[in-house]
BAMI-560365 format. One record per residue (C-alpha): residue in one letter; x, y, z. Coordinates in steps of 0.001 Angstrom, whole numbers. Layout:
# BAMI-560365
> A,X,Y,Z .
...
//
This chain:
# BAMI-560365
> X,-9591,-5042,35863 .
> X,-6634,-6928,34449 .
> X,-6722,-8181,30811 .
> X,-4253,-9924,28757 .
> X,-4305,-9501,24847 .
> X,-3100,-12351,22698 .
> X,465,-11135,21805 .
> X,-167,-11989,18130 .
> X,-2772,-9297,17730 .
> X,-458,-6412,19002 .
> X,857,-5372,15543 .
> X,3214,-2608,14819 .
> X,628,-277,13428 .
> X,-2593,-1391,14918 .
> X,-4243,-4209,16909 .
> X,-5638,-6799,14451 .
> X,-6534,-10514,14726 .
> X,-9112,-13200,13858 .
> X,-12587,-12913,15608 .
> X,-13170,-16060,17576 .
> X,-9530,-17103,17571 .
> X,-7436,-14493,19079 .
> X,-9757,-11377,19050 .
> X,-12946,-11072,21000 .
> X,-15463,-8531,22268 .
> X,-13662,-8788,25645 .
> X,-10520,-7510,23937 .
> X,-12478,-4574,22501 .
> X,-13834,-3673,25949 .
> X,-10343,-3844,27427 .
> X,-8802,-1836,24712 .
> X,-11412,971,25151 .
> X,-10777,802,28946 .
> X,-6925,1108,28415 .
> X,-6933,3733,25601 .
> X,-9570,5682,27483 .
> X,-7214,5708,30508 .
> X,-4343,7019,28247 .
> X,-6500,9621,26784 .
> X,-7604,10965,30324 .
> X,-4015,10923,31697 .
> X,-2860,13072,28792 .
> X,-5593,15583,29826 .
> X,-8236,14352,27130 .
> X,-11883,13594,27572 .
> X,-13553,12798,24227 .
> X,-12835,10149,21547 .
> X,-14552,9538,18160 .
> X,-15312,6120,17170 .
> X,-16140,4533,13712 .
> X,-16407,1131,12174 .
> X,-16128,-685,8880 .
> X,-18691,-3104,7376 .
> X,-17360,-6387,8599 .
> X,-19984,-8736,10238 .
> X,-18075,-8592,13574 .
> X,-17665,-4760,13597 .
> X,-21012,-3810,15364 .
> X,-20364,-5990,18342 .
> X,-16700,-4979,18641 .
> X,-17688,-1378,18320 .
> X,-20173,-1643,21010 .
> X,-17851,-3210,23510 .
> X,-15140,-725,22548 .
> X,-17513,2224,23362 .
> X,-18460,554,26496 .
> X,-14796,259,27567 .
> X,-14183,3975,26701 .
> X,-17172,5008,28858 .
> X,-16069,2852,31744 .
> X,-12673,4760,31639 .
> X,-14670,7995,32001 .
> X,-14341,9167,28342 .
> X,-17093,10766,26349 .
> X,-17619,8935,23105 .
> X,-18785,10438,19644 .
> X,-19992,7642,17454 .
> X,-19783,8336,13659 .
> X,-20948,4780,12575 .
> X,-20195,2986,9358 .
> X,-17581,4473,7043 .
> X,-14025,4322,5815 .
> X,-11110,4907,8068 .
> X,-10255,8200,6407 .
> X,-13678,9501,7518 .
> X,-12650,8655,11044 .
> X,-9374,10720,10533 .
> X,-11470,13450,9152 .
> X,-13710,13478,12234 .
> X,-10801,13351,14602 .
> X,-9308,16426,12898 .
> X,-12494,18456,12843 .
> X,-14538,17496,15731 .
> X,-13918,18609,19407 .
> X,-12206,15429,20278 .
> X,-8791,14327,21524 .
> X,-8557,10921,19777 .
> X,-10164,8402,17563 .
> X,-10508,4748,17038 .
> X,-11679,2947,13906 .
> X,-12880,-655,14280 .
> X,-11625,-2290,11023 .
> X,-9955,-5350,9649 .
> X,-8596,-3074,6617 .
> X,-7690,-5376,3602 .
> X,-7511,-8584,5610 .
> X,-9841,-11574,5174 .
> X,-13490,-11218,6377 .
> X,-13101,-12989,9496 .
> X,-10349,-10645,10675 .
> X,-10913,-7323,12506 .
> X,-9044,-4829,14649 .
> X,-8519,-1243,15674 .
> X,-6701,1686,14213 .
> X,-5972,4446,16660 .
> X,-5180,8080,16494 .
> X,-4171,10324,19528 .
> X,-4026,14040,19284 .
> X,-3884,13876,15334 .
> X,-853,11528,15375 .
> X,-855,7744,14743 .
> X,-823,5524,17904 .
> X,1550,2599,17144 .
> X,4705,827,18020 .
> X,5649,1439,21574 .
> X,2270,3176,22186 .
> X,487,-176,21569 .
> X,2926,-2024,23688 .
> X,2314,414,26482 .
> X,-1446,35,26109 .
> X,-1111,-3742,26500 .
> X,1015,-3382,29519 .
> X,-1480,-996,31101 .
> X,-4361,-3359,30427 .
> X,-2332,-6295,32018 .
> X,-1610,-4266,35180 .
> X,-5216,-3354,35699 .
> X,-4060,217,36496 .
> X,-7004,1994,34735 .
> X,-9217,4956,35203 .
> X,-12894,4539,36071 .
> X,-15742,6935,35325 .
> X,-19008,7358,33578 .
> X,-18487,8778,30055 .
> X,-21257,9755,27975 .
> X,-22069,8598,24319 .
> X,-23443,10611,21357 .
> X,-23661,10233,17577 .
> X,-22834,12675,14897 .
> X,-23277,12154,11115 .
> X,-20098,13253,9224 .
> X,-20416,11260,6013 .
> X,-21671,14086,3840 .
> X,-19292,16542,5179 .
> X,-16460,14223,4669 .
> X,-17504,13543,1124 .
> X,-17945,17363,397 .
> X,-14282,17961,1738 .
> X,-12927,15602,-880 .
> X,-13895,17912,-3743 .
> X,-13422,21291,-2122 .
> X,-10782,23556,-3828 .
> X,-9731,23257,-7355 .
> X,-12076,21968,-10003 .
> X,-12053,18333,-10979 .
> X,-11844,17489,-14746 .
> X,-14358,15414,-16470 .
> X,-13276,11886,-17166 .
> X,-14896,8446,-17750 .
> X,-14061,6246,-14636 .
> X,-14875,2924,-13002 .
> X,-14970,2750,-9373 .
> X,-14721,-725,-7411 .
> X,-15609,-341,-3735 .
> X,-15103,-4154,-3213 .
> X,-18193,-4199,-778 .
> X,-15948,-2373,1615 .
> X,-16856,561,4034 .
> X,-16037,3194,1400 .
> X,-19007,2186,-836 .
> X,-21679,4829,430 .
> X,-19108,7580,355 .
> X,-18148,6705,-3207 .
> X,-21836,6692,-4283 .
> X,-22239,10379,-2753 .
> X,-18742,11396,-4135 .
> X,-19593,10601,-7877 .
> X,-22801,12734,-7663 .
> X,-20470,15733,-7048 .
> X,-18141,14959,-10022 .
> X,-18337,15887,-13761 .
> X,-17847,13097,-16208 .
> X,-19082,9527,-16530 .
> X,-18839,7137,-13544 .
> X,-19558,3444,-13338 .
> X,-19782,1768,-9871 .
> X,-18930,-1779,-8651 .
> X,-19798,-3366,-5390 .
> X,-20693,-220,-3424 .
> X,-23181,-2031,-1202 .
> X,-21428,-2806,2062 .
> X,-21157,-6587,2740 .
> X,-18681,-7794,5343 .
> X,-18407,-11224,3792 .
> X,-17048,-9533,577 .
> X,-18918,-11860,-1835 .
> X,-17258,-10518,-5122 .
> X,-13508,-10396,-4388 .
> X,-11140,-9982,-1483 .
> X,-10773,-6299,-597 .
> X,-7129,-5643,-1472 .
> X,-6675,-3582,-4474 .
> X,-2944,-4195,-4570 .
> X,-3516,-7859,-5771 .
> X,-3977,-8166,-9460 .
> X,-6615,-10806,-9049 .
> X,-8909,-8469,-7137 .
> X,-8865,-5968,-10081 .
> X,-10336,-8464,-12623 .
> X,-13848,-7113,-12403 .
> X,-12591,-3463,-12643 .
> X,-10568,-4494,-15744 .
> X,-13592,-5924,-17448 .
> X,-15611,-2790,-16679 .
> X,-12875,-437,-18096 .
> X,-12576,-2378,-21256 .
> X,-16236,-2980,-21913 .
> X,-17074,692,-21386 .
> X,-13846,2083,-22843 .
> X,-13190,4246,-19764 .
> X,-10348,6397,-19026 .
> X,-9133,4649,-15841 .
> X,-10442,2655,-13078 .
> X,-9746,2966,-9301 .
> X,-10437,309,-6484 .
> X,-10324,395,-2796 .
> X,-9653,-1898,200 .
> X,-11996,-2875,2949 .
> X,-11723,455,4838 .
> X,-10950,2959,2162 .
> X,-7310,3811,2895 .
> X,-5593,1870,125 .
> X,-6070,2730,-3604 .
> X,-5580,604,-6734 .
> X,-5631,1988,-10168 .
> X,-5679,702,-13739 .
> X,-5256,2661,-16945 .
> X,-7451,2489,-20009 .
> X,-5372,-486,-21336 .
> X,-6085,-2433,-18093 .
> X,-2600,-2005,-16825 .
> X,-2067,-1745,-13112 .
> X,-602,1632,-12027 .
> X,1379,693,-8921 .
> X,1620,2691,-5648 .
> X,4873,4189,-6479 .
> X,3769,5117,-9989 .
> X,698,6988,-8599 .
> X,3138,8855,-6201 .
> X,5267,9730,-9175 .
> X,2241,11217,-10914 .
> X,1095,13126,-7870 .
> X,4657,14326,-7056 .
> X,4568,16872,-10005 .
> X,1603,18879,-8812 .
> X,2857,18622,-5196 .
> X,6201,20086,-6027 .
> X,4803,22801,-8325 .
> X,2748,23941,-5184 .
> X,5770,23264,-2849 .
> X,8998,23758,-4750 .
> X,11967,21962,-3270 .
> X,9916,19946,-767 .
> X,10638,16520,609 .
> X,8480,13584,-663 .
> X,8436,10452,1428 .
> X,8302,6833,-79 .
> X,8681,3534,1468 .
> X,11830,1422,1054 .
> X,9794,-961,-1568 .
> X,9362,1855,-4003 .
> X,10983,1873,-7418 .
> X,14285,3695,-7783 .
> X,12721,5523,-10675 .
> X,10253,7192,-8077 .
> X,13186,8678,-6213 .
> X,14726,9717,-9435 .
> X,11682,11372,-10640 .
> X,11285,13330,-7457 .
> X,14768,14587,-7682 .
> X,14290,15454,-11356 .
> X,11230,17660,-10402 .
> X,13461,19593,-7855 .
> X,12199,17781,-4798 .
> X,14015,16024,-2051 .
> X,13340,12283,-2092 .
> X,13146,10550,1305 .
> X,13151,6714,1508 .
> X,11748,5407,4826 .
> X,10509,2357,6598 .
> X,7422,662,5251 .
> X,4200,937,7305 .
> X,1555,3679,7374 .
> X,2580,4822,10841 .
> X,6208,4998,9984 .
> X,5549,6998,6834 .
> X,3166,9431,8502 .
> X,5669,10029,11288 .
> X,8521,10790,8817 .
> X,6218,12942,6620 .
> X,5574,15215,9688 .
> X,9363,15291,10484 .
> X,10402,16529,7064 .
> X,7364,18643,6262 .
> X,6500,16570,3126 .
> X,3361,17666,1267 .
> X,2739,14077,136 .
> X,3988,10559,797 .
> X,3141,7015,-380 .
> X,3744,3365,-117 .
> X,3785,459,-2625 .
> X,752,-974,-748 .
> X,-1436,1898,-2235 .
> X,-1463,4097,933 .
> X,-1084,7811,-66 .
> X,-665,10508,2520 .
> X,-1418,14116,2334 .
> X,-258,16963,4508 .
> X,-3616,18965,3903 .
> X,-5307,16052,5620 .
> X,-2918,16140,8621 .
> X,-640,13531,7109 .
> X,-3347,10873,6956 .
> X,-3883,8252,4155 .
> X,-7202,8601,2254 .
> X,-7781,6579,-919 .
> X,-10918,8626,-1935 .
> X,-9000,11812,-1668 .
> X,-6057,10067,-3513 .
> X,-8480,9261,-6345 .
> X,-9580,12873,-6606 .
> X,-5940,14081,-6530 .
> X,-5201,11547,-9351 .
> X,-7948,12842,-11473 .
> X,-6863,16377,-11064 .
> X,-3274,15458,-11827 .
> X,-4271,13672,-14982 .
> X,-6403,16730,-16036 .
> X,-3352,19049,-15287 .
> X,-979,16982,-17236 .
> X,-3061,17132,-20449 .
> X,-2441,13392,-21029 .
> X,-4321,10175,-20234 .
> X,-3327,7963,-17363 .
> X,-1997,5483,-19972 .
> X,267,8168,-21510 .
> X,1499,9091,-18125 .
> X,2365,5472,-17510 .
> X,3996,5046,-20930 .
> X,6203,8022,-20098 .
> X,7714,6360,-17080 .
> X,11121,4723,-17388 .
> X,10951,1012,-18470 .
> X,11910,-1355,-15781 .
> X,10853,-4935,-14679 .
> X,10136,-5817,-11050 .
> X,8924,-8718,-9048 .
> X,5742,-8392,-7080 .
> X,6270,-8539,-3251 .
> X,7802,-12095,-2580 .
> X,6950,-13552,759 .
> X,8686,-16335,2802 .
> X,7186,-17951,5890 .
> X,9824,-17938,8689 .
> X,9743,-18710,12415 .
> X,8992,-15375,14024 .
> X,11937,-15701,16369 .
> X,14080,-15940,13269 .
> X,12911,-13150,11029 .
> X,14962,-10338,12342 .
> X,17894,-12748,12809 .
> X,17890,-13649,9113 .
> X,17986,-10162,7963 .
> X,20876,-9362,10333 .
> X,22829,-12473,9074 .
> X,22271,-11151,5539 .
> X,23372,-7679,6385 .
> X,26541,-9175,7921 .
> X,27344,-11134,4896 .
> X,26722,-8232,2617 .
> X,28961,-5937,4639 .
> X,31866,-8519,4423 .
> X,31325,-8534,582 .
> X,31412,-4779,362 .
> X,28005,-4554,-1147 .
> X,26244,-1157,-1484 .
> X,23310,-1508,1069 .
> X,20844,922,2558 .
> X,19763,-371,5929 .
> X,16653,1978,6359 .
> X,14339,-1038,6564 .
> X,16112,-4324,6285 .
> X,18566,-4746,3471 .
> X,18133,-2727,200 .
> X,21037,-3748,-2080 .
> X,22030,-1736,-5208 .
> X,23943,-3525,-7909 .
> X,24771,-2917,-11745 .
> X,21741,-4774,-12395 .
> X,19275,-2708,-10272 .
> X,18297,-3338,-6652 .
> X,16764,-6017,-4312 .
> X,15187,-5801,-798 .
> X,14858,-8136,1905 .
> X,13071,-7147,5235 .
> X,11109,-8614,8002 .
> X,7258,-7983,7850 .
> X,5915,-5865,10669 .
> X,2490,-7496,10338 .
> X,3122,-11205,9665 .
> X,5550,-13932,10485 .
> X,7175,-13382,7089 .
> X,10244,-12186,5301 .
> X,9371,-10019,2346 .
> X,11578,-9335,-776 .
> X,11396,-7410,-3948 .
> X,13642,-6653,-6869 .
> X,13680,-4261,-9806 .
> X,16025,-4286,-12863 .
> X,16530,-2876,-16323 .
> X,15503,-6225,-17987 .
> X,14376,-9666,-17447 .
> X,17862,-11238,-17300 .
> X,19013,-8726,-14855 .
> X,15878,-9331,-12719 .
> X,16611,-13092,-12663 .
> X,20211,-12447,-11403 .
> X,18860,-10253,-8604 .
> X,16173,-12809,-7573 .
> X,19035,-15486,-7614 .
> X,20859,-13351,-5183 .
> X,17973,-13102,-2889 .
> X,17526,-16920,-2962 .
> X,21291,-17413,-2311 .
> X,21242,-15239,800 .
> X,18052,-16782,2049 .
> X,19431,-20270,1552 .
> X,22656,-19332,3465 .
> X,20356,-18564,6391 .
> X,18458,-21875,6039 .
> X,15325,-20266,4371 .
> X,14213,-21615,907 .
> X,11669,-19822,-1208 .
> X,8557,-21824,-1905 .
> X,7944,-21535,-5723 .
> X,4416,-21684,-7154 .
> X,3543,-25017,-8903 .
> X,3872,-24843,-12674 .
//
């Protein structure tokens, strides 16, 4: 049975699209058939499947399971839960692979599939090969079985195993995402005082968009922390693998700042270890890792890229600006609930509040991630043109992922997004005037390649 996927849903890190436009239950069935074929041809026989709380997820999950069974794969269904629960099940159950039906932090009408094969991310060339296999129709056929396993309580218990968790006053915003039920169970196991927002799973996300890296989506949490005078607040995306955090003053603690806090206990336990962060991260993070005796490793953005590099260098922890934090003790997977517990422990170990830890960080100013719509056929070409001009100018450039340019003012980054038809940029400097000069340099390079930044209306 041949099946052609819309090329736009074949992303670098997963398969993701808009239900009813470029993603359908037929795609889910074909994905199950092709992925099941790959599993069987690698000697596997069992796949664990989970899903998030989106309205479309039950139908997509049902067809995915049907496709896997048609390929002759036995399926273990774990039902509704965050993506980290799927990763937990894939590590601990007697299975060969796992698939989570999830649209992650995307809008409510989007959905997709995150895949793991033999404890490693299935991405990039793997996804292309899966699409080619589906298009060829060269798939296995059989009659796989299906069963169900409840792993939620075991997953939650694993989050607090080990060292004691200190008593703090915390706000938790689940954003009506799939992590809600797990968070409700988790806080029952914790000391301290806990206030919950939006833990009821609702795939329409009625309260706010499920992306905790966007400041607007933290407004309710900020109000809660201020009203209750809490020590901190944490927030989660639609499938519980991205964390956002605010301190007692309502200030956002960015992904690289969280990693800087977590680096200290990680390097205390693993002296001299490598710690991986994505190319968008602050220069102050890499300096902090080195100051603590660690080996900073800058790598390409994207959770699958970071996971892969983490394994290569043996890093105990890694992170991205997007709020993904990865832990070697979890097999290298990202888990925002585990990250929340790690943060609470790190705060307790430090003897300081989260606000005090943030105050101790070097003072820099930075842009948010800037995005520029571009013809997909031009995205990589524009970055290449910029790199060519920079080389001719003798600029100091890191080419790990696009162009990260260091100047006396600070640094700026321009790269092609792996998930959207966009160029993305970021800049960081010692003061506002220096930041303006860096942003002007980005604008000049874009303009030289025929791309103009759209500025917000005043």
